[in-house]
C-alpha positions as CSV (number, residue, x, y, z in Angstrom):
1,M,-10.8,-10.9,-4.6
2,N,-12.1,-14.2,-3.6
3,I,-15.7,-13.5,-2.0
4,I,-16.6,-15.6,0.8
5,P,-20.1,-15.5,1.6
6,F,-21.3,-16.6,5.6
7,P,-18.7,-18.6,6.8
8,A,-19.3,-20.1,9.8
9,R,-17.7,-19.2,12.9
10,D,-15.9,-22.2,13.4
11,Q,-14.2,-21.5,10.0
12,W,-13.3,-17.8,11.2
13,P,-9.6,-18.9,12.9
14,A,-8.4,-20.4,9.4
15,L,-9.7,-17.6,7.4
16,L,-7.9,-15.0,9.5
17,A,-4.9,-17.2,10.0
18,R,-1.3,-15.1,9.0
19,P,1.3,-16.9,7.0
20,V,3.3,-18.9,9.2
21,Q,6.9,-17.8,9.1
22,E,9.8,-20.5,9.2
23,A,11.4,-19.2,12.0
24,Q,14.3,-21.5,12.8
25,D,15.2,-21.7,9.2
26,I,15.6,-17.9,9.4
27,E,17.2,-18.0,13.1
28,A,20.2,-20.3,11.6
29,K,21.0,-17.4,9.0
30,V,20.7,-14.2,11.7
31,I,22.6,-15.7,14.3
32,P,25.9,-15.9,12.5
33,I,25.2,-12.4,11.6
34,L,25.2,-11.2,15.0
35,E,27.8,-13.1,16.1
36,Q,29.9,-11.7,13.6
37,V,29.0,-8.1,14.4
38,K,29.5,-8.8,18.1
39,S,32.9,-10.2,17.9
40,Q,34.4,-8.1,14.9
41,G,32.8,-4.7,15.3
42,D,33.0,-2.4,12.4
43,E,34.8,-4.7,10.6
44,G,32.6,-7.4,10.5
45,I,29.8,-5.0,9.2
46,R,31.9,-4.4,6.4
47,Q,32.4,-7.9,5.3
48,L,28.9,-8.1,5.7
49,A,28.0,-5.3,3.4
50,R,30.5,-7.0,0.9
51,Q,28.9,-10.1,1.0
52,F,25.2,-9.1,1.3
53,D,25.0,-5.8,-0.4
54,K,28.2,-5.9,-3.2
55,I,29.2,-2.6,-1.6
56,E,32.4,-1.3,0.2
57,L,31.6,0.9,3.4
58,A,34.6,2.8,3.8
59,D,32.6,5.4,6.3
60,L,29.9,3.6,8.0
61,A,28.6,7.0,9.3
62,F,26.9,9.9,7.6
63,S,29.0,12.9,8.0
64,D,27.2,16.7,8.7
65,A,28.2,17.3,5.1
66,D,26.4,14.3,4.0
67,M,23.4,15.7,5.7
68,A,23.7,19.2,4.5
69,A,24.0,17.9,0.4
70,A,20.7,15.7,1.1
71,E,18.5,18.6,2.2
72,A,20.4,20.6,-1.0
73,K,19.1,17.9,-3.2
74,L,15.7,17.7,-1.8
75,D,12.6,18.8,-3.7
76,D,11.2,21.7,-2.3
77,Q,7.7,20.6,-2.6
78,L,8.7,17.6,-0.4
79,K,10.6,19.4,2.0
80,V,7.3,21.6,2.9
81,A,5.5,18.2,2.6
82,I,7.7,16.7,5.2
83,Q,7.5,20.1,7.3
84,Q,3.9,20.0,7.5
85,A,3.7,16.1,8.2
86,Y,6.5,17.0,11.5
87,R,4.2,19.8,12.7
88,N,1.1,17.7,12.5
89,I,2.7,14.4,14.2
90,Y,4.8,16.6,16.8
91,K,1.6,18.4,17.7
92,F,-0.3,14.8,18.5
93,H,2.8,13.3,20.1
94,E,3.3,16.2,22.4
95,G,-0.5,16.2,23.7
96,Q,0.8,12.6,25.1
97,L,3.2,14.1,27.8
98,Q,1.5,14.0,31.1
99,P,1.7,16.3,34.3
100,V,3.3,14.8,37.1
101,E,0.3,14.2,39.6
102,K,0.9,13.6,43.2
103,I,-1.9,11.4,45.1
104,E,-2.1,10.9,48.6
105,T,-3.1,7.7,49.2
106,M,-3.7,8.0,52.9
107,P,-2.5,11.1,55.5
108,G,0.9,11.4,55.3
109,V,1.6,9.1,52.2
110,T,2.2,10.6,49.1
111,C,3.0,8.8,45.6
112,W,3.5,9.8,42.2
113,R,5.5,9.1,39.0
114,K,7.6,10.7,36.6
115,S,8.4,10.0,32.8
116,V,11.9,9.9,31.9
117,G,13.4,9.4,28.1
118,I,15.5,6.5,27.4
119,E,18.7,7.7,27.3
120,K,20.1,5.7,23.9
121,V,17.8,4.6,21.4
122,G,18.1,3.1,18.1
123,I,16.3,3.5,14.8
124,Y,16.2,1.5,12.1
125,I,15.0,2.4,8.6
126,P,15.1,-0.3,5.9
127,G,16.1,0.3,2.1
128,G,14.1,-2.1,0.6
129,T,12.1,-0.9,-2.4
130,A,10.6,2.4,-1.0
131,P,12.2,5.1,1.2
132,L,10.6,4.8,4.2
133,F,11.4,8.7,5.6
134,S,8.1,8.9,6.7
135,T,9.2,6.3,9.4
136,V,12.2,8.7,10.5
137,L,9.6,11.2,11.4
138,M,7.2,8.8,13.4
139,L,9.8,7.0,15.4
140,G,12.1,10.2,15.9
141,I,9.3,12.7,16.9
142,P,8.3,10.9,19.7
143,A,12.0,10.2,20.9
144,Q,12.6,14.0,20.7
145,I,9.5,14.9,22.6
146,A,10.5,12.1,25.3
147,G,14.1,14.0,25.6
148,C,16.3,10.5,24.6
149,K,19.6,11.9,24.8
150,E,20.9,9.7,21.6
151,V,19.2,8.9,19.1
152,V,21.0,6.7,16.5
153,L,19.9,5.8,13.3
154,C,21.0,2.9,10.8
155,T,19.8,2.7,7.1
156,P,21.2,1.4,4.1
157,S,19.4,3.9,2.0
158,D,21.3,7.4,1.3
159,H,18.0,9.0,0.3
160,P,18.1,12.5,0.7
161,A,14.4,12.6,2.4
162,I,15.8,9.8,5.4
163,L,18.8,12.3,5.6
164,Y,16.9,15.4,5.8
165,A,14.1,14.0,8.0
166,A,17.0,12.8,10.4
167,K,18.2,15.9,10.8
168,L,14.7,17.6,11.3
169,V,13.7,15.1,14.6
170,G,17.2,15.4,16.0
171,V,19.1,12.2,15.1
172,T,22.3,12.7,16.7
173,K,24.3,9.9,14.9
174,A,23.6,8.1,11.7
175,F,25.0,4.9,9.9
176,R,25.1,3.6,6.3
177,I,23.9,0.1,7.9
178,G,21.2,-2.1,6.8
179,G,19.9,-5.8,7.5
180,A,20.4,-7.9,10.5
181,Q,23.9,-6.3,11.0
182,A,22.4,-2.9,11.6
183,I,20.4,-4.5,14.5
184,A,23.2,-6.3,15.7
185,A,25.7,-2.7,15.7
186,L,22.7,-0.9,17.8
187,A,22.3,-4.1,20.0
188,Y,25.8,-4.5,21.1
189,G,27.9,-1.4,19.8
190,T,31.0,-1.4,17.9
191,E,33.9,1.1,17.5
192,S,31.6,3.5,15.6
193,V,27.9,2.5,16.4
194,P,26.9,3.4,20.0
195,K,25.2,0.6,21.6
196,V,21.5,1.5,22.5
197,Y,18.8,0.7,25.1
198,K,15.7,0.1,22.8
199,I,15.7,-0.6,19.1
200,F,12.3,0.8,17.1
201,G,11.9,0.4,13.3
202,P,10.6,-2.0,10.7
203,G,12.3,-4.4,8.6
204,N,12.2,-7.8,6.5
205,Q,12.1,-11.2,8.2
206,Y,15.8,-11.1,8.9
207,V,15.5,-7.8,10.6
208,T,12.7,-8.7,12.5
209,T,14.5,-12.1,13.7
210,A,17.2,-10.3,14.5
211,K,15.3,-7.6,17.1
212,M,13.5,-10.7,18.6
213,L,16.8,-12.7,19.3
214,I,18.7,-9.6,20.8
215,S,15.3,-9.1,22.7
216,K,16.4,-12.3,24.8
217,E,19.5,-10.7,25.6
218,G,18.0,-7.9,27.5
219,V,18.0,-5.0,24.5
220,A,14.4,-4.1,24.5
221,I,12.6,-3.5,21.1
222,D,9.5,-1.8,19.8
223,M,7.2,-4.7,19.4
224,P,6.9,-7.9,17.5
225,A,6.4,-7.1,13.7
226,G,5.3,-9.0,10.7
227,P,3.9,-7.9,7.2
228,S,1.8,-4.8,7.0
229,E,-1.9,-5.5,6.9
230,V,-5.7,-3.7,6.7
231,A,-9.0,-4.8,7.2
232,V,-11.6,-2.8,5.9
233,Y,-15.2,-2.6,7.1
234,A,-17.6,-1.0,4.4
235,D,-21.3,-1.1,4.0
236,D,-23.1,0.5,1.1
237,T,-22.6,3.9,2.2
238,A,-19.1,3.2,1.3
239,V,-17.7,4.4,-2.2
240,P,-16.4,1.4,-4.0
241,A,-13.4,3.2,-5.5
242,F,-12.5,4.6,-2.4
243,V,-12.3,1.2,-0.9
244,A,-10.3,-0.5,-3.5
245,A,-7.9,2.4,-3.4
246,D,-7.3,1.7,0.6
247,L,-6.8,-2.2,-0.1
248,L,-4.3,-1.5,-3.1
249,S,-2.6,1.2,-0.6
250,Q,-1.6,-1.6,1.7
251,A,-1.4,-4.4,-1.0
252,E,1.7,-2.3,-2.9
253,H,3.8,-3.0,0.2
254,G,4.8,-6.4,-0.9
255,P,3.2,-9.6,-2.1
256,D,3.0,-10.7,1.7
257,S,1.0,-7.7,2.9
258,Q,-2.4,-8.5,4.5
259,V,-5.4,-7.5,3.0
260,L,-9.0,-8.2,4.4
261,L,-12.3,-6.7,3.5
262,I,-15.9,-7.4,5.4
263,S,-18.9,-6.2,4.2
264,T,-22.7,-6.9,5.1
265,S,-23.3,-6.1,1.6
266,K,-22.9,-8.7,-1.7
267,K,-23.2,-5.4,-3.6
268,L,-20.4,-3.8,-2.5
269,L,-17.9,-6.4,-2.6
270,S,-18.7,-7.2,-6.1
271,S,-18.1,-3.2,-7.1
272,V,-14.9,-3.3,-5.1
273,N,-13.7,-6.2,-7.4
274,L,-14.7,-4.5,-10.1
275,T,-12.8,-1.6,-9.4
276,L,-9.8,-3.4,-7.9
277,S,-8.3,-4.6,-11.5
278,S,-8.6,-1.1,-13.3
279,Q,-6.8,0.7,-10.4
280,M,-4.4,-1.7,-10.2
281,N,-3.3,-1.9,-13.5
282,N,-2.2,1.5,-13.3
283,L,0.0,1.2,-10.5
284,P,3.7,1.3,-11.0
285,R,4.2,-1.6,-8.0
286,R,1.1,-3.6,-9.8
287,D,2.9,-7.0,-9.6
288,L,3.5,-6.6,-6.0
289,A,-0.3,-5.6,-5.4
290,A,-1.6,-8.3,-7.6
291,Q,0.2,-11.2,-5.6
292,S,-1.0,-9.4,-2.2
293,I,-4.7,-9.2,-3.4
294,G,-4.5,-12.7,-4.7
295,N,-4.2,-13.8,-1.4
296,S,-6.7,-11.2,-0.1
297,K,-10.2,-12.3,1.0
298,A,-13.6,-10.6,0.9
299,I,-16.0,-11.8,3.5
300,L,-19.8,-11.4,3.4
301,V,-21.2,-11.6,7.0
302,E,-25.0,-11.5,8.1
303,N,-25.1,-8.2,9.8
304,E,-22.7,-5.8,11.8
305,E,-22.1,-7.9,15.1
306,D,-20.4,-10.8,12.9
307,A,-18.3,-7.8,11.1
308,I,-17.5,-6.6,14.6
309,D,-16.8,-10.0,15.8
310,L,-14.6,-10.8,13.3
311,L,-12.5,-7.8,13.1
312,N,-11.8,-8.0,16.8
313,Q,-11.1,-11.6,16.1
314,Y,-8.5,-10.6,13.2
315,A,-7.2,-7.5,15.2
316,A,-5.5,-5.7,12.2
317,E,-2.7,-3.3,12.2
318,H,-4.9,-0.8,10.3
319,L,-8.7,-0.9,10.3
320,I,-10.9,1.3,7.9
321,L,-14.6,1.9,8.8
322,S,-16.4,3.0,5.9
323,V,-19.8,2.5,7.1
324,A,-22.7,4.7,8.1
325,N,-22.4,4.8,11.8
326,A,-18.3,4.7,11.6
327,E,-17.5,6.1,15.2
328,A,-20.4,4.3,16.9
329,V,-18.9,0.9,15.5
330,S,-15.6,2.0,16.6
331,E,-16.7,1.9,20.2
332,K,-17.0,-1.6,20.2
333,I,-13.6,-2.3,18.4
334,I,-11.1,-3.5,21.0
335,N,-8.7,-5.2,19.1
336,A,-6.8,-2.6,16.2
337,G,-3.4,-0.8,16.0
338,S,-5.2,2.2,14.6
339,I,-8.6,3.2,13.2
340,F,-9.8,5.3,10.3
341,L,-13.5,6.5,10.4
342,G,-15.7,7.4,7.1
343,N,-15.3,7.6,3.6
344,Y,-12.8,10.8,3.8
345,T,-10.0,8.9,6.1
346,P,-8.0,6.7,3.9
347,E,-5.0,4.8,5.6
348,S,-2.3,6.7,3.9
349,C,-2.8,9.8,6.0
350,G,-2.1,8.2,9.0
351,D,1.0,6.6,7.2
352,Y,2.2,9.9,6.5
353,A,1.1,13.3,8.1
354,S,-2.5,12.9,10.0
355,G,-0.4,13.0,13.4
356,T,-1.1,9.4,14.6
357,N,1.7,7.2,14.6
358,H,2.1,4.7,11.7
359,T,4.5,2.1,13.8
360,L,1.5,-0.6,14.7
361,P,1.1,-3.9,15.9
362,T,1.0,-6.6,13.1
363,N,0.5,-10.1,12.9
364,G,-2.4,-10.3,15.6
365,Y,-0.6,-8.5,18.3
366,A,-2.8,-5.6,18.4
367,R,-4.5,-8.1,21.1
368,A,-2.0,-7.1,23.8
369,Y,0.4,-4.3,22.1
370,S,-0.1,-0.5,21.1
371,G,1.4,1.6,18.6
372,V,4.3,3.7,18.9
373,S,3.8,6.7,21.5
374,V,6.1,9.0,23.3
375,D,5.5,6.1,26.2
376,S,7.6,4.0,24.0
377,F,10.5,6.2,24.5
378,V,10.3,6.9,28.3
379,K,10.5,5.1,31.5
380,K,7.8,5.4,34.4
381,I,9.6,6.0,37.5
382,T,7.4,5.7,40.7
383,I,8.3,8.1,43.6
384,Q,6.7,8.3,47.3
385,K,7.1,10.0,50.2
386,I,6.1,9.2,53.8
387,T,6.0,11.7,56.8
388,E,6.1,11.0,60.2
389,Q,2.3,10.8,60.3
390,G,2.1,8.6,57.3
391,I,4.4,6.5,58.8
392,R,2.5,6.2,61.9
393,N,-1.1,5.2,59.7
394,I,0.6,3.1,57.4
395,G,3.3,1.2,59.7
396,P,0.6,-1.3,61.5
397,T,-0.6,-2.4,58.0
398,V,2.7,-3.1,56.6
399,E,3.7,-4.9,59.9
400,A,0.8,-7.2,60.0
401,M,1.5,-7.9,56.1
402,A,5.3,-8.5,56.4
403,E,4.9,-10.8,59.6
404,A,2.2,-12.9,57.7
405,E,4.7,-13.4,54.7
406,S,7.2,-14.0,57.6
407,L,9.7,-11.6,56.2
408,D,10.7,-10.3,59.5
409,A,13.5,-8.0,58.3
410,H,10.6,-6.2,56.3
411,K,8.6,-5.7,59.5
412,K,11.4,-4.5,61.7
413,A,12.2,-1.6,58.8
414,V,8.7,-0.4,59.7
415,S,8.6,-0.8,63.7
416,I,12.2,0.4,64.0
417,R,10.7,3.9,62.8
418,L,7.3,3.5,64.8
419,K,9.4,2.7,68.0
420,S,11.6,6.1,67.3
421,L,8.4,8.1,67.0
422,L,7.1,7.1,70.7
């Protein structure tokens, strides 16, 4: 990694800048795909599968027999691991449910809100170079807890772990569709694929662009997305081999993954650099990791205050704090998707099985977005009830405000009730 010693604050924005994607070029390729699926439905999807994937899709849907066969193919050890991850993720997300609390804002005026699961949601799981069955758990479990009636899965992969996880989380329908055409199918609906109200899931730049485009048409999406990323803040209490392993676990996602290391210790940065190469050489995906690490940065800062300011400016998707006072430092972090504390909390555990969700804001969106949770799958509906006493108490306030805004009908809707109580 390239070590950058004590950069001036006016250099930080350039150091922390993410790669800029050529959105217009990608949109020009994605828009025709969306239009084809919208106008031609299932047949449009089949044509696109021939064009891009060189496959014939006779049956778009995975059948019950396909799901059962997938479970039979799955290694028992992996099945047990998926079940354990399911329990942990379910337990953490179940705790996010909040009881209805009725609040009397003044005598006779009671307000509350309820959570209602979004009726129809779509989950996209890419094929790519890794079968992301863990993402099926991360998206399907909160949908299950939220009470979504229809959970529709699209994936170009027939990996048995993906289908097993889909069955475990209660996916109602699953389809063999990948790429931007999968997003189009979920957004518009086809003869086979139900139209959904909100779409979740990662993907390449074409999938991401498709999600952004359909969001302009009234279909909700989980969040804007970019390449996955990690920032590690480490001091001399960190274990260099652990830090290197954490950096590589993110770098192996792909050459565009973002990896950032920050420290107040030059010795630590040098030690991490030494162990990076040896660890990387033993990885099956070392070529991908090497490209990412080649573009990564190790930044030496003067003190903890600078480190925290730098991290908050970067707003990492994943932030690992391998420092002596990790929990105290975490209290000062205001921009991050998910935080991992101490030497024995690798990001990998959050990616798979500790319980937190791994679908997180990237590309600096952690400044304004949260990661996926049960809240992502529900709508909050407010309710209020006003009694005779309540309308007497609040009525004059509303009359005065409506009159000041020249909205006479608003005022009269209150006045007519007050007069009926005389």
